[in-house]
mmCIF entry with sequence, helices, sheets and N, C-alpha, C, O atoms, coordinates in Angstrom:
data_MODEL
# 
_entry.id   MODEL 
# 
_entity.id                         1 
_entity.type                       polymer 
_entity.pdbx_number_of_molecules   1 
# 
_entity_poly.entity_id                      1 
_entity_poly.type                           'polypeptide(L)' 
_entity_poly.nstd_linkage                   no 
_entity_poly.nstd_monomer                   no 
_entity_poly.pdbx_seq_one_letter_code       MKTCKEMATIWNVTERTVSAFCKEGKIPGAVKNGKSWQIPDDAEKPVDGRISTGR 
_entity_poly.pdbx_seq_one_letter_code_can   MKTCKEMATIWNVTERTVSAFCKEGKIPGAVKNGKSWQIPDDAEKPVDGRISTGR 
_entity_poly.pdbx_strand_id                 A 
# 
loop_
_entity_poly_seq.entity_id 
_entity_poly_seq.num 
_entity_poly_seq.mon_id 
_entity_poly_seq.hetero 
1 1  MET n 
1 2  LYS n 
1 3  THR n 
1 4  CYS n 
1 5  LYS n 
1 6  GLU n 
1 7  MET n 
1 8  ALA n 
1 9  THR n 
1 10 ILE n 
1 11 TRP n 
1 12 ASN n 
1 13 VAL n 
1 14 THR n 
1 15 GLU n 
1 16 ARG n 
1 17 THR n 
1 18 VAL n 
1 19 SER n 
1 20 ALA n 
1 21 PHE n 
1 22 CYS n 
1 23 LYS n 
1 24 GLU n 
1 25 GLY n 
1 26 LYS n 
1 27 ILE n 
1 28 PRO n 
1 29 GLY n 
1 30 ALA n 
1 31 VAL n 
1 32 LYS n 
1 33 ASN n 
1 34 GLY n 
1 35 LYS n 
1 36 SER n 
1 37 TRP n 
1 38 GLN n 
1 39 ILE n 
1 40 PRO n 
1 41 ASP n 
1 42 ASP n 
1 43 ALA n 
1 44 GLU n 
1 45 LYS n 
1 46 PRO n 
1 47 VAL n 
1 48 ASP n 
1 49 GLY n 
1 50 ARG n 
1 51 ILE n 
1 52 SER n 
1 53 THR n 
1 54 GLY n 
1 55 ARG n 
# 
_struct_asym.id          A 
_struct_asym.entity_id   1 
# 
loop_
_struct_conf.conf_type_id 
_struct_conf.id 
_struct_conf.pdbx_PDB_helix_id 
_struct_conf.beg_label_comp_id 
_struct_conf.beg_label_asym_id 
_struct_conf.beg_label_seq_id 
_struct_conf.pdbx_beg_PDB_ins_code 
_struct_conf.end_label_comp_id 
_struct_conf.end_label_asym_id 
_struct_conf.end_label_seq_id 
_struct_conf.pdbx_end_PDB_ins_code 
_struct_conf.beg_auth_comp_id 
_struct_conf.beg_auth_asym_id 
_struct_conf.beg_auth_seq_id 
_struct_conf.end_auth_comp_id 
_struct_conf.end_auth_asym_id 
_struct_conf.end_auth_seq_id 
_struct_conf.pdbx_PDB_helix_class 
_struct_conf.details 
_struct_conf.pdbx_PDB_helix_length 
HELX_P HELX_P1 AA1 CYS A 4  ? TRP A 11 ? CYS A 4  TRP A 11 1 ? 8 
HELX_P HELX_P2 AA2 GLU A 15 ? LYS A 23 ? GLU A 15 LYS A 23 1 ? 9 
# 
_struct_conf_type.id          HELX_P 
_struct_conf_type.criteria    ? 
_struct_conf_type.reference   ? 
# 
_struct_sheet.id               AA1 
_struct_sheet.type             ? 
_struct_sheet.number_strands   2 
_struct_sheet.details          ? 
# 
_struct_sheet_order.sheet_id     AA1 
_struct_sheet_order.range_id_1   1 
_struct_sheet_order.range_id_2   2 
_struct_sheet_order.offset       ? 
_struct_sheet_order.sense        anti-parallel 
# 
loop_
_struct_sheet_range.sheet_id 
_struct_sheet_range.id 
_struct_sheet_range.beg_label_comp_id 
_struct_sheet_range.beg_label_asym_id 
_struct_sheet_range.beg_label_seq_id 
_struct_sheet_range.pdbx_beg_PDB_ins_code 
_struct_sheet_range.end_label_comp_id 
_struct_sheet_range.end_label_asym_id 
_struct_sheet_range.end_label_seq_id 
_struct_sheet_range.pdbx_end_PDB_ins_code 
_struct_sheet_range.beg_auth_comp_id 
_struct_sheet_range.beg_auth_asym_id 
_struct_sheet_range.beg_auth_seq_id 
_struct_sheet_range.end_auth_comp_id 
_struct_sheet_range.end_auth_asym_id 
_struct_sheet_range.end_auth_seq_id 
AA1 1 VAL A 31 ? ASN A 33 ? VAL A 31 ASN A 33 
AA1 2 SER A 36 ? GLN A 38 ? SER A 36 GLN A 38 
# 
loop_
_atom_site.group_PDB 
_atom_site.id 
_atom_site.type_symbol 
_atom_site.label_atom_id 
_atom_site.label_alt_id 
_atom_site.label_comp_id 
_atom_site.label_asym_id 
_atom_site.label_entity_id 
_atom_site.label_seq_id 
_atom_site.pdbx_PDB_ins_code 
_atom_site.Cartn_x 
_atom_site.Cartn_y 
_atom_site.Cartn_z 
_atom_site.occupancy 
_atom_site.B_iso_or_equiv 
_atom_site.pdbx_formal_charge 
_atom_site.auth_seq_id 
_atom_site.auth_comp_id 
_atom_site.auth_asym_id 
_atom_site.auth_atom_id 
_atom_site.pdbx_PDB_model_num 
ATOM 1   N N  . MET A 1 1  ? -20.168 -5.442 4.712  1.00 0.00 ? 1  MET A N  1 
ATOM 2   C CA . MET A 1 1  ? -20.520 -4.762 5.942  1.00 0.00 ? 1  MET A CA 1 
ATOM 3   C C  . MET A 1 1  ? -19.862 -5.421 7.174  1.00 0.00 ? 1  MET A C  1 
ATOM 4   O O  . MET A 1 1  ? -19.773 -6.645 7.271  1.00 0.00 ? 1  MET A O  1 
ATOM 5   N N  . LYS A 1 2  ? -19.452 -4.658 8.011  1.00 0.00 ? 2  LYS A N  1 
ATOM 6   C CA . LYS A 1 2  ? -18.808 -5.087 9.312  1.00 0.00 ? 2  LYS A CA 1 
ATOM 7   C C  . LYS A 1 2  ? -19.557 -4.690 10.478 1.00 0.00 ? 2  LYS A C  1 
ATOM 8   O O  . LYS A 1 2  ? -20.348 -3.748 10.418 1.00 0.00 ? 2  LYS A O  1 
ATOM 9   N N  . THR A 1 3  ? -19.343 -5.399 11.621 1.00 0.00 ? 3  THR A N  1 
ATOM 10  C CA . THR A 1 3  ? -20.016 -5.052 12.798 1.00 0.00 ? 3  THR A CA 1 
ATOM 11  C C  . THR A 1 3  ? -19.071 -4.118 13.669 1.00 0.00 ? 3  THR A C  1 
ATOM 12  O O  . THR A 1 3  ? -17.889 -3.938 13.375 1.00 0.00 ? 3  THR A O  1 
ATOM 13  N N  . CYS A 1 4  ? -19.673 -3.558 14.732 1.00 0.00 ? 4  CYS A N  1 
ATOM 14  C CA . CYS A 1 4  ? -18.958 -2.629 15.575 1.00 0.00 ? 4  CYS A CA 1 
ATOM 15  C C  . CYS A 1 4  ? -17.734 -3.305 16.120 1.00 0.00 ? 4  CYS A C  1 
ATOM 16  O O  . CYS A 1 4  ? -16.667 -2.695 16.190 1.00 0.00 ? 4  CYS A O  1 
ATOM 17  N N  . LYS A 1 5  ? -17.863 -4.571 16.513 1.00 0.00 ? 5  LYS A N  1 
ATOM 18  C CA . LYS A 1 5  ? -16.832 -5.373 17.104 1.00 0.00 ? 5  LYS A CA 1 
ATOM 19  C C  . LYS A 1 5  ? -15.666 -5.544 16.112 1.00 0.00 ? 5  LYS A C  1 
ATOM 20  O O  . LYS A 1 5  ? -14.508 -5.370 16.491 1.00 0.00 ? 5  LYS A O  1 
ATOM 21  N N  . GLU A 1 6  ? -15.956 -5.875 14.875 1.00 0.00 ? 6  GLU A N  1 
ATOM 22  C CA . GLU A 1 6  ? -14.878 -6.035 13.877 1.00 0.00 ? 6  GLU A CA 1 
ATOM 23  C C  . GLU A 1 6  ? -14.197 -4.704 13.619 1.00 0.00 ? 6  GLU A C  1 
ATOM 24  O O  . GLU A 1 6  ? -12.976 -4.652 13.468 1.00 0.00 ? 6  GLU A O  1 
ATOM 25  N N  . MET A 1 7  ? -14.953 -3.652 13.569 1.00 0.00 ? 7  MET A N  1 
ATOM 26  C CA . MET A 1 7  ? -14.265 -2.334 13.275 1.00 0.00 ? 7  MET A CA 1 
ATOM 27  C C  . MET A 1 7  ? -13.479 -1.898 14.520 1.00 0.00 ? 7  MET A C  1 
ATOM 28  O O  . MET A 1 7  ? -12.397 -1.333 14.356 1.00 0.00 ? 7  MET A O  1 
ATOM 29  N N  . ALA A 1 8  ? -13.941 -2.119 15.716 1.00 0.00 ? 8  ALA A N  1 
ATOM 30  C CA . ALA A 1 8  ? -13.190 -1.810 16.789 1.00 0.00 ? 8  ALA A CA 1 
ATOM 31  C C  . ALA A 1 8  ? -11.789 -2.475 16.832 1.00 0.00 ? 8  ALA A C  1 
ATOM 32  O O  . ALA A 1 8  ? -10.806 -1.870 17.259 1.00 0.00 ? 8  ALA A O  1 
ATOM 33  N N  . THR A 1 9  ? -11.746 -3.724 16.379 1.00 0.00 ? 9  THR A N  1 
ATOM 34  C CA . THR A 1 9  ? -10.486 -4.435 16.301 1.00 0.00 ? 9  THR A CA 1 
ATOM 35  C C  . THR A 1 9  ? -9.565  -3.819 15.244 1.00 0.00 ? 9  THR A C  1 
ATOM 36  O O  . THR A 1 9  ? -8.354  -3.699 15.434 1.00 0.00 ? 9  THR A O  1 
ATOM 37  N N  . ILE A 1 10 ? -10.213 -3.417 14.073 1.00 0.00 ? 10 ILE A N  1 
ATOM 38  C CA . ILE A 1 10 ? -9.437  -2.836 13.095 1.00 0.00 ? 10 ILE A CA 1 
ATOM 39  C C  . ILE A 1 10 ? -8.857  -1.515 13.391 1.00 0.00 ? 10 ILE A C  1 
ATOM 40  O O  . ILE A 1 10 ? -7.706  -1.235 13.056 1.00 0.00 ? 10 ILE A O  1 
ATOM 41  N N  . TRP A 1 11 ? -9.703  -0.626 14.070 1.00 0.00 ? 11 TRP A N  1 
ATOM 42  C CA . TRP A 1 11 ? -9.398  0.757  14.396 1.00 0.00 ? 11 TRP A CA 1 
ATOM 43  C C  . TRP A 1 11 ? -8.635  0.824  15.745 1.00 0.00 ? 11 TRP A C  1 
ATOM 44  O O  . TRP A 1 11 ? -8.146  1.903  16.079 1.00 0.00 ? 11 TRP A O  1 
ATOM 45  N N  . ASN A 1 12 ? -8.511  -0.214 16.500 1.00 0.00 ? 12 ASN A N  1 
ATOM 46  C CA . ASN A 1 12 ? -7.907  -0.271 17.778 1.00 0.00 ? 12 ASN A CA 1 
ATOM 47  C C  . ASN A 1 12 ? -8.553  0.695  18.782 1.00 0.00 ? 12 ASN A C  1 
ATOM 48  O O  . ASN A 1 12 ? -7.871  1.475  19.447 1.00 0.00 ? 12 ASN A O  1 
ATOM 49  N N  . VAL A 1 13 ? -9.868  0.620  18.869 1.00 0.00 ? 13 VAL A N  1 
ATOM 50  C CA . VAL A 1 13 ? -10.728 1.371  19.809 1.00 0.00 ? 13 VAL A CA 1 
ATOM 51  C C  . VAL A 1 13 ? -11.687 0.362  20.376 1.00 0.00 ? 13 VAL A C  1 
ATOM 52  O O  . VAL A 1 13 ? -11.730 -0.782 19.922 1.00 0.00 ? 13 VAL A O  1 
ATOM 53  N N  . THR A 1 14 ? -12.467 0.770  21.373 1.00 0.00 ? 14 THR A N  1 
ATOM 54  C CA . THR A 1 14 ? -13.441 -0.057 22.003 1.00 0.00 ? 14 THR A CA 1 
ATOM 55  C C  . THR A 1 14 ? -14.707 -0.207 21.134 1.00 0.00 ? 14 THR A C  1 
ATOM 56  O O  . THR A 1 14 ? -14.973 0.645  20.287 1.00 0.00 ? 14 THR A O  1 
ATOM 57  N N  . GLU A 1 15 ? -15.459 -1.245 21.331 1.00 0.00 ? 15 GLU A N  1 
ATOM 58  C CA . GLU A 1 15 ? -16.682 -1.444 20.574 1.00 0.00 ? 15 GLU A CA 1 
ATOM 59  C C  . GLU A 1 15 ? -17.668 -0.298 20.955 1.00 0.00 ? 15 GLU A C  1 
ATOM 60  O O  . GLU A 1 15 ? -18.411 0.189  20.102 1.00 0.00 ? 15 GLU A O  1 
ATOM 61  N N  . ARG A 1 16 ? -17.662 0.094  22.160 1.00 0.00 ? 16 ARG A N  1 
ATOM 62  C CA . ARG A 1 16 ? -18.526 1.176  22.487 1.00 0.00 ? 16 ARG A CA 1 
ATOM 63  C C  . ARG A 1 16 ? -18.244 2.468  21.823 1.00 0.00 ? 16 ARG A C  1 
ATOM 64  O O  . ARG A 1 16 ? -19.176 3.191  21.471 1.00 0.00 ? 16 ARG A O  1 
ATOM 65  N N  . THR A 1 17 ? -16.947 2.811  21.623 1.00 0.00 ? 17 THR A N  1 
ATOM 66  C CA . THR A 1 17 ? -16.551 3.968  20.844 1.00 0.00 ? 17 THR A CA 1 
ATOM 67  C C  . THR A 1 17 ? -17.094 3.957  19.438 1.00 0.00 ? 17 THR A C  1 
ATOM 68  O O  . THR A 1 17 ? -17.597 4.961  18.932 1.00 0.00 ? 17 THR A O  1 
ATOM 69  N N  . VAL A 1 18 ? -16.976 2.742  18.786 1.00 0.00 ? 18 VAL A N  1 
ATOM 70  C CA . VAL A 1 18 ? -17.455 2.622  17.419 1.00 0.00 ? 18 VAL A CA 1 
ATOM 71  C C  . VAL A 1 18 ? -18.967 2.817  17.421 1.00 0.00 ? 18 VAL A C  1 
ATOM 72  O O  . VAL A 1 18 ? -19.478 3.516  16.546 1.00 0.00 ? 18 VAL A O  1 
ATOM 73  N N  . SER A 1 19 ? -19.708 2.230  18.365 1.00 0.00 ? 19 SER A N  1 
ATOM 74  C CA . SER A 1 19 ? -21.178 2.425  18.464 1.00 0.00 ? 19 SER A CA 1 
ATOM 75  C C  . SER A 1 19 ? -21.462 3.976  18.644 1.00 0.00 ? 19 SER A C  1 
ATOM 76  O O  . SER A 1 19 ? -22.364 4.512  18.001 1.00 0.00 ? 19 SER A O  1 
ATOM 77  N N  . ALA A 1 20 ? -20.703 4.651  19.496 1.00 0.00 ? 20 ALA A N  1 
ATOM 78  C CA . ALA A 1 20 ? -20.905 6.129  19.669 1.00 0.00 ? 20 ALA A CA 1 
ATOM 79  C C  . ALA A 1 20 ? -20.629 6.802  18.339 1.00 0.00 ? 20 ALA A C  1 
ATOM 80  O O  . ALA A 1 20 ? -21.415 7.675  17.972 1.00 0.00 ? 20 ALA A O  1 
ATOM 81  N N  . PHE A 1 21 ? -19.628 6.495  17.609 1.00 0.00 ? 21 PHE A N  1 
ATOM 82  C CA . PHE A 1 21 ? -19.444 7.098  16.302 1.00 0.00 ? 21 PHE A CA 1 
ATOM 83  C C  . PHE A 1 21 ? -20.686 6.933  15.359 1.00 0.00 ? 21 PHE A C  1 
ATOM 84  O O  . PHE A 1 21 ? -21.158 7.851  14.689 1.00 0.00 ? 21 PHE A O  1 
ATOM 85  N N  . CYS A 1 22 ? -21.131 5.712  15.392 1.00 0.00 ? 22 CYS A N  1 
ATOM 86  C CA . CYS A 1 22 ? -22.356 5.446  14.551 1.00 0.00 ? 22 CYS A CA 1 
ATOM 87  C C  . CYS A 1 22 ? -23.515 6.307  15.025 1.00 0.00 ? 22 CYS A C  1 
ATOM 88  O O  . CYS A 1 22 ? -24.168 6.941  14.197 1.00 0.00 ? 22 CYS A O  1 
ATOM 89  N N  . LYS A 1 23 ? -23.779 6.354  16.230 1.00 0.00 ? 23 LYS A N  1 
ATOM 90  C CA . LYS A 1 23 ? -24.909 7.015  16.893 1.00 0.00 ? 23 LYS A CA 1 
ATOM 91  C C  . LYS A 1 23 ? -24.838 8.481  16.537 1.00 0.00 ? 23 LYS A C  1 
ATOM 92  O O  . LYS A 1 23 ? -25.860 9.125  16.300 1.00 0.00 ? 23 LYS A O  1 
ATOM 93  N N  . GLU A 1 24 ? -23.617 9.011  16.501 1.00 0.00 ? 24 GLU A N  1 
ATOM 94  C CA . GLU A 1 24 ? -23.418 10.411 16.362 1.00 0.00 ? 24 GLU A CA 1 
ATOM 95  C C  . GLU A 1 24 ? -23.366 10.846 14.884 1.00 0.00 ? 24 GLU A C  1 
ATOM 96  O O  . GLU A 1 24 ? -23.227 12.024 14.556 1.00 0.00 ? 24 GLU A O  1 
ATOM 97  N N  . GLY A 1 25 ? -23.490 9.799  13.987 1.00 0.00 ? 25 GLY A N  1 
ATOM 98  C CA . GLY A 1 25 ? -23.457 10.064 12.550 1.00 0.00 ? 25 GLY A CA 1 
ATOM 99  C C  . GLY A 1 25 ? -22.060 10.358 12.039 1.00 0.00 ? 25 GLY A C  1 
ATOM 100 O O  . GLY A 1 25 ? -21.934 11.017 11.007 1.00 0.00 ? 25 GLY A O  1 
ATOM 101 N N  . LYS A 1 26 ? -21.047 9.928  12.670 1.00 0.00 ? 26 LYS A N  1 
ATOM 102 C CA . LYS A 1 26 ? -19.640 10.205 12.169 1.00 0.00 ? 26 LYS A CA 1 
ATOM 103 C C  . LYS A 1 26 ? -19.124 9.183  11.160 1.00 0.00 ? 26 LYS A C  1 
ATOM 104 O O  . LYS A 1 26 ? -18.057 9.386  10.580 1.00 0.00 ? 26 LYS A O  1 
ATOM 105 N N  . ILE A 1 27 ? -19.866 8.074  10.932 1.00 0.00 ? 27 ILE A N  1 
ATOM 106 C CA . ILE A 1 27 ? -19.454 7.094  10.032 1.00 0.00 ? 27 ILE A CA 1 
ATOM 107 C C  . ILE A 1 27 ? -20.440 7.037  8.909  1.00 0.00 ? 27 ILE A C  1 
ATOM 108 O O  . ILE A 1 27 ? -21.491 6.423  9.097  1.00 0.00 ? 27 ILE A O  1 
ATOM 109 N N  . PRO A 1 28 ? -20.198 7.635  7.720  1.00 0.00 ? 28 PRO A N  1 
ATOM 110 C CA . PRO A 1 28 ? -21.118 7.689  6.586  1.00 0.00 ? 28 PRO A CA 1 
ATOM 111 C C  . PRO A 1 28 ? -21.373 6.325  6.173  1.00 0.00 ? 28 PRO A C  1 
ATOM 112 O O  . PRO A 1 28 ? -20.439 5.528  6.085  1.00 0.00 ? 28 PRO A O  1 
ATOM 113 N N  . GLY A 1 29 ? -22.702 5.960  5.883  1.00 0.00 ? 29 GLY A N  1 
ATOM 114 C CA . GLY A 1 29 ? -23.131 4.689  5.382  1.00 0.00 ? 29 GLY A CA 1 
ATOM 115 C C  . GLY A 1 29 ? -23.343 3.653  6.445  1.00 0.00 ? 29 GLY A C  1 
ATOM 116 O O  . GLY A 1 29 ? -23.631 2.507  6.103  1.00 0.00 ? 29 GLY A O  1 
ATOM 117 N N  . ALA A 1 30 ? -23.212 3.998  7.806  1.00 0.00 ? 30 ALA A N  1 
ATOM 118 C CA . ALA A 1 30 ? -23.539 3.034  8.814  1.00 0.00 ? 30 ALA A CA 1 
ATOM 119 C C  . ALA A 1 30 ? -24.978 3.056  9.015  1.00 0.00 ? 30 ALA A C  1 
ATOM 120 O O  . ALA A 1 30 ? -25.607 4.112  9.071  1.00 0.00 ? 30 ALA A O  1 
ATOM 121 N N  . VAL A 1 31 ? -25.542 1.835  9.132  1.00 0.00 ? 31 VAL A N  1 
ATOM 122 C CA . VAL A 1 31 ? -26.975 1.631  9.360  1.00 0.00 ? 31 VAL A CA 1 
ATOM 123 C C  . VAL A 1 31 ? -27.270 0.714  10.594 1.00 0.00 ? 31 VAL A C  1 
ATOM 124 O O  . VAL A 1 31 ? -26.541 -0.230 10.900 1.00 0.00 ? 31 VAL A O  1 
ATOM 125 N N  . LYS A 1 32 ? -28.319 1.047  11.225 1.00 0.00 ? 32 LYS A N  1 
ATOM 126 C CA . LYS A 1 32 ? -28.698 0.212  12.385 1.00 0.00 ? 32 LYS A CA 1 
ATOM 127 C C  . LYS A 1 32 ? -29.595 -0.949 11.855 1.00 0.00 ? 32 LYS A C  1 
ATOM 128 O O  . LYS A 1 32 ? -30.567 -0.750 11.128 1.00 0.00 ? 32 LYS A O  1 
ATOM 129 N N  . ASN A 1 33 ? -29.186 -2.184 12.281 1.00 0.00 ? 33 ASN A N  1 
ATOM 130 C CA . ASN A 1 33 ? -29.928 -3.377 11.865 1.00 0.00 ? 33 ASN A CA 1 
ATOM 131 C C  . ASN A 1 33 ? -30.403 -4.016 13.156 1.00 0.00 ? 33 ASN A C  1 
ATOM 132 O O  . ASN A 1 33 ? -29.622 -4.772 13.734 1.00 0.00 ? 33 ASN A O  1 
ATOM 133 N N  . GLY A 1 34 ? -31.591 -3.791 13.660 1.00 0.00 ? 34 GLY A N  1 
ATOM 134 C CA . GLY A 1 34 ? -32.036 -4.281 14.863 1.00 0.00 ? 34 GLY A CA 1 
ATOM 135 C C  . GLY A 1 34 ? -31.352 -3.568 16.030 1.00 0.00 ? 34 GLY A C  1 
ATOM 136 O O  . GLY A 1 34 ? -31.550 -2.371 16.237 1.00 0.00 ? 34 GLY A O  1 
ATOM 137 N N  . LYS A 1 35 ? -30.570 -4.290 16.768 1.00 0.00 ? 35 LYS A N  1 
ATOM 138 C CA . LYS A 1 35 ? -29.852 -3.661 17.894 1.00 0.00 ? 35 LYS A CA 1 
ATOM 139 C C  . LYS A 1 35 ? -28.360 -3.308 17.546 1.00 0.00 ? 35 LYS A C  1 
ATOM 140 O O  . LYS A 1 35 ? -27.679 -2.613 18.299 1.00 0.00 ? 35 LYS A O  1 
ATOM 141 N N  . SER A 1 36 ? -27.892 -3.825 16.364 1.00 0.00 ? 36 SER A N  1 
ATOM 142 C CA . SER A 1 36 ? -26.500 -3.671 16.042 1.00 0.00 ? 36 SER A CA 1 
ATOM 143 C C  . SER A 1 36 ? -26.344 -2.746 14.838 1.00 0.00 ? 36 SER A C  1 
ATOM 144 O O  . SER A 1 36 ? -27.292 -2.519 14.086 1.00 0.00 ? 36 SER A O  1 
ATOM 145 N N  . TRP A 1 37 ? -25.092 -2.201 14.662 1.00 0.00 ? 37 TRP A N  1 
ATOM 146 C CA . TRP A 1 37 ? -24.820 -1.367 13.579 1.00 0.00 ? 37 TRP A CA 1 
ATOM 147 C C  . TRP A 1 37 ? -24.047 -2.140 12.433 1.00 0.00 ? 37 TRP A C  1 
ATOM 148 O O  . TRP A 1 37 ? -23.226 -3.014 12.712 1.00 0.00 ? 37 TRP A O  1 
ATOM 149 N N  . GLN A 1 38 ? -24.307 -1.825 11.294 1.00 0.00 ? 38 GLN A N  1 
ATOM 150 C CA . GLN A 1 38 ? -23.628 -2.364 10.095 1.00 0.00 ? 38 GLN A CA 1 
ATOM 151 C C  . GLN A 1 38 ? -22.792 -1.257 9.485  1.00 0.00 ? 38 GLN A C  1 
ATOM 152 O O  . GLN A 1 38 ? -23.349 -0.230 9.097  1.00 0.00 ? 38 GLN A O  1 
ATOM 153 N N  . ILE A 1 39 ? -21.453 -1.420 9.380  1.00 0.00 ? 39 ILE A N  1 
ATOM 154 C CA . ILE A 1 39 ? -20.606 -0.437 8.899  1.00 0.00 ? 39 ILE A CA 1 
ATOM 155 C C  . ILE A 1 39 ? -19.940 -0.845 7.642  1.00 0.00 ? 39 ILE A C  1 
ATOM 156 O O  . ILE A 1 39 ? -19.435 -1.963 7.545  1.00 0.00 ? 39 ILE A O  1 
ATOM 157 N N  . PRO A 1 40 ? -19.917 0.050  6.635  1.00 0.00 ? 40 PRO A N  1 
ATOM 158 C CA . PRO A 1 40 ? -19.310 -0.298 5.337  1.00 0.00 ? 40 PRO A CA 1 
ATOM 159 C C  . PRO A 1 40 ? -17.845 -0.770 5.537  1.00 0.00 ? 40 PRO A C  1 
ATOM 160 O O  . PRO A 1 40 ? -17.128 -0.293 6.417  1.00 0.00 ? 40 PRO A O  1 
ATOM 161 N N  . ASP A 1 41 ? -17.452 -1.707 4.695  1.00 0.00 ? 41 ASP A N  1 
ATOM 162 C CA . ASP A 1 41 ? -16.055 -2.230 4.771  1.00 0.00 ? 41 ASP A CA 1 
ATOM 163 C C  . ASP A 1 41 ? -14.979 -1.121 4.528  1.00 0.00 ? 41 ASP A C  1 
ATOM 164 O O  . ASP A 1 41 ? -13.894 -1.165 5.107  1.00 0.00 ? 41 ASP A O  1 
ATOM 165 N N  . ASP A 1 42 ? -15.300 -0.172 3.695  1.00 0.00 ? 42 ASP A N  1 
ATOM 166 C CA . ASP A 1 42 ? -14.334 0.873  3.312  1.00 0.00 ? 42 ASP A CA 1 
ATOM 167 C C  . ASP A 1 42 ? -14.340 2.082  4.217  1.00 0.00 ? 42 ASP A C  1 
ATOM 168 O O  . ASP A 1 42 ? -13.624 3.051  3.966  1.00 0.00 ? 42 ASP A O  1 
ATOM 169 N N  . ALA A 1 43 ? -15.177 2.037  5.316  1.00 0.00 ? 43 ALA A N  1 
ATOM 170 C CA . ALA A 1 43 ? -15.301 3.242  6.137  1.00 0.00 ? 43 ALA A CA 1 
ATOM 171 C C  . ALA A 1 43 ? -14.015 3.597  6.780  1.00 0.00 ? 43 ALA A C  1 
ATOM 172 O O  . ALA A 1 43 ? -13.247 2.713  7.160  1.00 0.00 ? 43 ALA A O  1 
ATOM 173 N N  . GLU A 1 44 ? -13.751 4.844  6.917  1.00 0.00 ? 44 GLU A N  1 
ATOM 174 C CA . GLU A 1 44 ? -12.549 5.381  7.557  1.00 0.00 ? 44 GLU A CA 1 
ATOM 175 C C  . GLU A 1 44 ? -12.774 5.830  8.978  1.00 0.00 ? 44 GLU A C  1 
ATOM 176 O O  . GLU A 1 44 ? -13.815 6.410  9.285  1.00 0.00 ? 44 GLU A O  1 
ATOM 177 N N  . LYS A 1 45 ? -11.813 5.573  9.859  1.00 0.00 ? 45 LYS A N  1 
ATOM 178 C CA . LYS A 1 45 ? -11.990 5.965  11.309 1.00 0.00 ? 45 LYS A CA 1 
ATOM 179 C C  . LYS A 1 45 ? -12.130 7.477  11.386 1.00 0.00 ? 45 LYS A C  1 
ATOM 180 O O  . LYS A 1 45 ? -11.285 8.231  10.904 1.00 0.00 ? 45 LYS A O  1 
ATOM 181 N N  . PRO A 1 46 ? -13.255 7.901  12.024 1.00 0.00 ? 46 PRO A N  1 
ATOM 182 C CA . PRO A 1 46 ? -13.411 9.412  12.219 1.00 0.00 ? 46 PRO A CA 1 
ATOM 183 C C  . PRO A 1 46 ? -12.478 9.872  13.245 1.00 0.00 ? 46 PRO A C  1 
ATOM 184 O O  . PRO A 1 46 ? -11.954 9.115  14.062 1.00 0.00 ? 46 PRO A O  1 
ATOM 185 N N  . VAL A 1 47 ? -12.285 11.137 13.181 1.00 0.00 ? 47 VAL A N  1 
ATOM 186 C CA . VAL A 1 47 ? -11.440 11.894 14.214 1.00 0.00 ? 47 VAL A CA 1 
ATOM 187 C C  . VAL A 1 47 ? -12.165 11.823 15.532 1.00 0.00 ? 47 VAL A C  1 
ATOM 188 O O  . VAL A 1 47 ? -13.357 12.115 15.629 1.00 0.00 ? 47 VAL A O  1 
ATOM 189 N N  . ASP A 1 48 ? -11.446 11.442 16.515 1.00 0.00 ? 48 ASP A N  1 
ATOM 190 C CA . ASP A 1 48 ? -12.052 11.309 17.904 1.00 0.00 ? 48 ASP A CA 1 
ATOM 191 C C  . ASP A 1 48 ? -11.928 12.781 18.537 1.00 0.00 ? 48 ASP A C  1 
ATOM 192 O O  . ASP A 1 48 ? -10.839 13.281 18.819 1.00 0.00 ? 48 ASP A O  1 
ATOM 193 N N  . GLY A 1 49 ? -13.084 13.378 18.717 1.00 0.00 ? 49 GLY A N  1 
ATOM 194 C CA . GLY A 1 49 ? -13.139 14.663 19.276 1.00 0.00 ? 49 GLY A CA 1 
ATOM 195 C C  . GLY A 1 49 ? -12.943 14.853 20.707 1.00 0.00 ? 49 GLY A C  1 
ATOM 196 O O  . GLY A 1 49 ? -12.931 15.983 21.196 1.00 0.00 ? 49 GLY A O  1 
ATOM 197 N N  . ARG A 1 50 ? -12.777 13.719 21.448 1.00 0.00 ? 50 ARG A N  1 
ATOM 198 C CA . ARG A 1 50 ? -12.731 13.892 22.878 1.00 0.00 ? 50 ARG A CA 1 
ATOM 199 C C  . ARG A 1 50 ? -11.352 14.365 23.335 1.00 0.00 ? 50 ARG A C  1 
ATOM 200 O O  . ARG A 1 50 ? -11.215 14.898 24.436 1.00 0.00 ? 50 ARG A O  1 
ATOM 201 N N  . ILE A 1 51 ? -10.312 14.170 22.482 1.00 0.00 ? 51 ILE A N  1 
ATOM 202 C CA . ILE A 1 51 ? -9.000  14.679 22.889 1.00 0.00 ? 51 ILE A CA 1 
ATOM 203 C C  . ILE A 1 51 ? -8.444  15.571 21.764 1.00 0.00 ? 51 ILE A C  1 
ATOM 204 O O  . ILE A 1 51 ? -8.739  15.354 20.589 1.00 0.00 ? 51 ILE A O  1 
ATOM 205 N N  . SER A 1 52 ? -7.605  16.616 22.156 1.00 0.00 ? 52 SER A N  1 
ATOM 206 C CA . SER A 1 52 ? -7.215  17.552 21.221 1.00 0.00 ? 52 SER A CA 1 
ATOM 207 C C  . SER A 1 52 ? -6.232  16.994 20.107 1.00 0.00 ? 52 SER A C  1 
ATOM 208 O O  . SER A 1 52 ? -6.117  17.583 19.032 1.00 0.00 ? 52 SER A O  1 
ATOM 209 N N  . THR A 1 53 ? -5.569  15.908 20.384 1.00 0.00 ? 53 THR A N  1 
ATOM 210 C CA . THR A 1 53 ? -4.724  15.407 19.320 1.00 0.00 ? 53 THR A CA 1 
ATOM 211 C C  . THR A 1 53 ? -5.415  14.644 18.309 1.00 0.00 ? 53 THR A C  1 
ATOM 212 O O  . THR A 1 53 ? -4.882  14.506 17.208 1.00 0.00 ? 53 THR A O  1 
ATOM 213 N N  . GLY A 1 54 ? -6.645  14.085 18.581 1.00 0.00 ? 54 GLY A N  1 
ATOM 214 C CA . GLY A 1 54 ? -7.469  13.395 17.648 1.00 0.00 ? 54 GLY A CA 1 
ATOM 215 C C  . GLY A 1 54 ? -7.011  11.943 17.493 1.00 0.00 ? 54 GLY A C  1 
ATOM 216 O O  . GLY A 1 54 ? -7.426  11.306 16.525 1.00 0.00 ? 54 GLY A O  1 
ATOM 217 N N  . ARG A 1 55 ? -6.184  11.376 18.379 1.00 0.00 ? 55 ARG A N  1 
ATOM 218 C CA . ARG A 1 55 ? -5.706  10.005 18.264 1.00 0.00 ? 55 ARG A CA 1 
ATOM 219 C C  . ARG A 1 55 ? -6.736  9.048  18.710 1.00 0.00 ? 55 ARG A C  1 
ATOM 220 O O  . ARG A 1 55 ? -6.508  7.839  18.684 1.00 0.00 ? 55 ARG A O  1 
# 
């Protein structure tokens, strides 16, 4: 399991974006542990719906 900060580095997005993905349920298997999210190591980056290209 990885943290939001670790996944943000891997996916080249901000930590806040990863937290938002978790909160919106876009990352299957992500669980909240206290104040932080735990994300499975094999999780794939969800499509970012804020922009039409999905980048």
